[in-house]
N, C-alpha and C positions, 0 to 999 in steps of 0.2 A: 523565568524564562519559563515559557508552557511546555508541558512533555509533550512527544510526538503521537497524537492519537488522531482518531477522524479515518473518514473515508480514505483520504490519500497517502494515510501514513505507509501503509505495505508498500505501495507504488515508491515511495520515496526511500525506503528501506532498500529494496532490492536494487534502486538505480544506486544508491551509496554504496550496497555490496559491491556492484560491479566497478565502481570506481574506487573504493579501496583495493580490490583485486587487482585491476591495472596498475595501479600507482604501486604496489608491492611488488609487481612483476617487474615494473620499468627499475626494479634496485632501490625504492625509497624504505627506510626505517617505518614501523609501525609509527612514530610520533610524527614522521613526516607525513606520512599518508592521513593521519589525522588531521593535519594542518591544510592539507590539499582538500580534505573533504569537508573543513571548516572554511576553507574559501571558495570551492566551487560546486559542492553538493547541492543536493534540494533544499531547500529553506527551512524546513523544519528541522532535519538533521544538521545543517551547518551551524544554525543556533546553539543547539545542543552540545554540539563538538566544540566549540568556541568556548563555552562554558567550562568544559573539559581543558581544554588547552590553557584557559585561566587557573584553574585549579592547579594543573600540573607547574604551571609559572610559579605559583605560589608556593611551591615547595612538597606537594602531593607529588609521587609517581604517576607516570602515565597509565601504568594498570591499575592503580588505587582509584585515580580520577576516573578512570573508564567504568569500574566498579561501581563507584558511588552512582554516576550518571546511569548505569542500567538500572540501579535500584529505584531510580526517579521515572525512568522513562521505560515501561515494559515494551513497548514495540521496537525500541531500538535494542534491548538486552542481547538478542543473538547476535547481532551485529558488533557490538561494544564487548561482549564475550572473548567473541574470536579475536577482537583487535587486541585485548589483554593478555589473553593467552600468548598471542604471538611477541607481544611486547616483554613477557615475563620470560618466556622459554626461547625465544630466538627462531620458532618453528615457522615455516613458510605459511601462510593463512590463505595463499590464492585459494587452492581447491576446497577449502571450507567456505571462504565467500562464495565462490562460484555456487558450490552445494546451496548455499543460504537464500543467494538471489533467486536462483531456480526452484526452489521450493516454496519462495515467498510468491514468486509468478504463477506456480500452480495453484496455490492457496487464492490468488486472485482470479484465476481462472474458474477455480469451482464455484466462489461466490458468483461471479457471472452467470455462469449456466444455472446454480440454483433460481437467481433471480428472473432469469429468461423461462426458466420453466415454471413461474409463476403467472407470466403474461396471461396464456389463455382463461385462467381463472379470472382475471381483472378485468379481462375485455369480454366476458360474460353479461354483467350487469348492462352495458351500453348496447350490448346486441339485444337483448332480451327485452330490455324496457325502452329502447329508443329506435333500434333500427326494425326490427320486426313490426313493432306497431306501426312504424311510418309505411313499411312494405303491404301491411294490411290495409291501411289507409289509402294507399295511392293504386294497388292493384285489385284488392277485392271490394272495396267498398264503391267504384263506379260500376262493376258488374251486379252488386246486388242492389244499386239503384236502378240501373236500366232496367234489370229483372223486374223489380217493384214497380215502376212506372208506366210499364206495358200491360 
């Protein structure tokens, strides 16, 4: 299985955190919430949680399997750590998962804003080397040619 990385990994983690929070709020145990995520979660997260369930079925505890997967998939580590802590202690993980989803979405938004701030710089090349010369050729050149020909 490939680790959860790449441009869409943060979106997948945020969606999985929301789904896990809803599953836990509905009264499911952390194990059943992981089953729901493995079955219905975003593809990269579902695949990794399927491996967690297989390790838990093979005899590892759910919390240990979640910790092992967190070491393999750093992008999923916050989600898996919250679920492992909830499985160990029985504490409610809903608020922590909601904060994780909100902070992940805020990070996505900050990255998008940083990319948007680079747009004017990237548009400078076509403006200077394509649009302005075309403007000069179409507006100034006819006036200069008309003045020179008379």
